[in-house]
N, C-alpha and C positions, 0 to 999 in steps of 0.2 A: 512526321517522325517525332516521337515523344522524347524529350530530353530527360535523362535520368537525374533525379534530384538527390542532393545529399540528405542524410537522415534529418538534420535540423531543418532544412528547407521543406522537407515533406511534412514534418510535424507542424511547423509554423503555418504552412499553407492549410493544413487540416484544421488548425485552431481558428484560422480566419475564414473558413468555409470556402476556400479557393480550390481550384482544380489541382489535382496531384497526379503524378505519374502512375501511382498505385496506392491503395490504402496502406497505412502503417500497420505493423503487427508487432506484438511483444508478448512474451510469456516470461514468468519468473517463478522461482522455486526456493525453498529453504536449503541450507547447507549445514545439516547437523554435524556437530563436532568441529568442522571447519569454521563455523560461525562464532566460535569463541576466541578466535585469533585473527588479527587484522590481515596478516600476510596470507594465511590460508583462505580466508573469506575472499580476498581479492583474487587469488589464483583460481578458485573454483568459479567465481563469477565471470572472470575473463575467459576461462575455457568454455563455459556455456555460451557466451556471446560469440566466440570464434567459431563454435560448432554450428550455430543457427543464424547468426547475422540479423538479429532483431533491430528494430528501429530505435529502441532505447534500452538502456540497462536499468533495471530496478534493483538497487542494492538491498538485499534481504538478510539482515542479521536475525538471530532469534529474538523473540520478544523479551528475553531476560536482559538484553544489553542495557536497557534503560532503567531497570529496577533493581539489578543486582547490587548497585551502590547503596540502596536503601536497606539492604539485608535480605532481599528475596532469594529463596533457595529453589533451585531447579536442577533437573538432570535429563540426560538423553536416554530414552527407553525404547526407541525404535518406532515411533509414530510414523505412519505412512505419509502424513502431510509434512513431516520434517520438523515438527514442533517438540518442545521439551515438556516434561511433566513437572508440576509445581509441588514443592514440599510445604513445610509449615509456613503459613501466611504471616507477613510482617504485621498486618493490622489485626490485633486481637481484641481491641477495645476502642471505643470512640476517642479516648485520650491519645491513642497512638497516631491518629491523623495529625495531631499537633506536633509530634516528635520528628516528623520528616524534615530533613535539611536539604537545601539545594545542592546538587551534585556538580563537581568540577568536570566539564566535558572532556578534558584531556586525560583523566585518570580512569583506570579500570577498563571495563568493557566499552564504555562510550569512547574512550581513547583508542581502543583497538578498532572500533568501527570507523573512526575518523582516519586511522591509518589505512584502512581498506579503501575508503573513498579517495584518499590521496594517491594510493597506488593505482587505482583504476583510472583516475584523472590523468596521471602521468602516462599510463599505457595507451589510452584512447585519444587523448588530446581533444581536438574539436570534431573528431570523426564520429563519435557515438555519444549522444547525450546520456547522462545518468542521473537518476533521482534516488534519494535516500529515504528509506522507510522511517516514518515517525509515527509511533503509536500515540494516539491522542490522550489527553489526561485521564479521561474516564477509562480508557482501555488499560492504561498503566495502573490505575487505581484498582481495577478488577483483579489484576495480577498480584497486587499487594494485599488485597482484602478477601478475595474469593467471593463466596456466596453472600457474605455479610454486606457487600457494597450497597446493594439495593435497599436493604433494610436500614442501613445507616443513613442513606440519602433521605429516607422518609422519617427516621426517628432522631437523627443527629445531623441535620443539614449543615449547621455552622462548622462542625468538626470536619465533615467531608470537604466543605469549601476551603477550609484552611489547608488541608492536604493537597487538594487539587491546585491551589495557588502555588504551592511549593513545586509540585510536579511541572506545572506550566513554566515556572521560572527556569527550572533545569532544562526543559526543552528549548526555550528561547536561547539560553546560553549555548546549547549544543548546535543550534542552527547557525548562530554567529560563527562558531568554530568550523562549521561545515562549509561555509561560503568560499573560503580560500582554496578548497580542494578542486573547484571547478564544477561542482554539482549544479545541474540545471535547475533543480528545485527539489520538492519533497513529494513523497507518496504518503498522504495522511490517512492512516487507518482509523476509521470511525466504527466502533462496534456496538454502541448503545443507542443509536438513532433507529430503534426498532420498537414498534408498538408491543412486541412480546415482552419487552424489558421495562420501558419507561413510557409515560405519556408525553405528548408533544410539549406540554407546558413544563414538565420536568426536564426534558432535554434542552429546551430554551433557557432554563435557569442554570443547569449544571454542566451542559456540554457546549452549546453554541458559542457563548461569549469567549470561552477559552480556545476553541477551535479557531475563531476569528483572530484572536491575539497571535496565535501561532502562524497563521497565514500572513498576517501583517508583518511578522518578523522575517518573512522570506523576501522582503523588498529587495529588488535588484536581481532576483532570479526570474526565469521566464517560463518554467514548466512545472506546475503543481497538479497532482492527480489526487482526487479524493476517492478513497475506497470505502464504500458503504457496505458493511458486513452484515450478514444474516438475512432473515426473511421478514416480511411485513414491515418494510423499511419506510422511514420518513423521507421519501425521495424528494419531494418538493421543497422541504426545509433545507436539505443539504445541497440541492441543485442550485440554490441561490448563493452559495459560497463563492468568494473571489478566487477561482481556480480555473484552469483550462479544461480539465478532463474529469469525468465522473465514471466510476467503475462499480458495478454491483452484480449480484447473482441474477442477472437479467433473465436467464432461461428458466430459473426456478422460483422466482418471486416477482410480482409486479413492481414497476411497469415493464412491459416488453420494450425492446429497442425501438420499435415503431411508435409505441405510445410515448416513450421518453423523448423522442425527437420532436414531438408536438408540445412538450412541456418545458423544455429547456433549450437554450442555445449552446450549452456546453457540448464539447466533444464527448461522445459515448465510447466507452471501452468495454468490450465483453463479447458475448456471442457463443462461447464454448463452455460446456459444463466440465468442471474439473474432474469429477469421478466417472460419470456415465460415459462421457465422451473421451476425455484425455487419458484416463486409466483403463477403462473397460471397453473402449471403442477400438476401432481400426483406423488406418489412414483414410479409408473410404468414408467412414462415418464422420471423422473429423472434417474432411473437406466438404461433405454434404451439409454439416451444421454451419460451417464457415460461409458456405454459399448462401444459406438462408439468411444469415446475419447481414451479409453484404447486400442482399436484395432488400432486406427490411430498411436499411439505412441509405440505400443508393450509393454506398461507399463514400458518402460525404459526412464530414464532421464525425468520423468513425475510426476507431483503432480496433483491430481484431485482437482479442485476448480472451482469457478465462475470466469467469466471474469472481474468482478468488485464486489463491496461489495454486500453481500446478503441483500435484503431489509428486514426491520423489520417486514413486513407482510408475510414473507415466512412461510408456514405451518410447524410445527415441524416435521410432518411425512415426508415432502420432505427433510428436513435437515438430518433426520435420514437415509433416503434412500440413500443420497449421501455418508454418512459415511459407510453404509453397502455395498455399491457398490464395494469397493476395497477388501472386504472380499470374494466376490464372483468371483473375477477376476482370 
């Protein structure tokens, strides 16, 4: 007779490559409009968790939460992924990178996100681990500078590095303020470790050292997940990061789950396509894709999830099918 594990026990056994009562599963989505207020973000996040009973909660504020304090302008325009549209960029010249000042994590939108984490922690206690989304420094820089980020990296590297240092300082202050909420760790969103955007040498210079500083700042936490965004990704470079889990668009870009299992000891999270399967599919196609992913990994060192955020238009029946898929494994 299999003993039912707690969510934390299931995750920690998965991290260690030990036997589990069933594979973990988690999906996450954006909360447009609600994500601009701590109480509303917590309410929406908790209702989603109560509906589907995932193995962990990924707290998903809009990407403007960490850059609005620098002056970034954005608005909600109905994007199906749940993301906001950007207005005029903060960085208009190389000199503007030097003008960024570290943010107080308790003020403005970062403060609202901390309130959301605190409310979630109070509501779930030890029953449900939760991790907070951190957009890495290059991801935040992209939202501040837009298309000019890549050209500035190549033409004005010192200026960009000055801005990235400020952003990193703000992130580290935020993580320190996050720890008392009970968060298990962070979901580090990495968007530029793609050969479509940078060379590996460029990412090693402008991205990796700061990512590692941020992960080091999570000392004392037990669950960090790295999200590798986009296609043609630098999987092997990121898979060496000191974190428990790596998540990427595995069905749409190499490596596959089976290939990745041969290249890293990290727990793999993915298997479900966010659009073709979760939005345009049916419960049957969701469960068929989940079954293929579970077969590819043997259900070991694996968390069933999407390669990226679940769109807000995903049918509830498809979300439920993903949750039920691990019960049938």
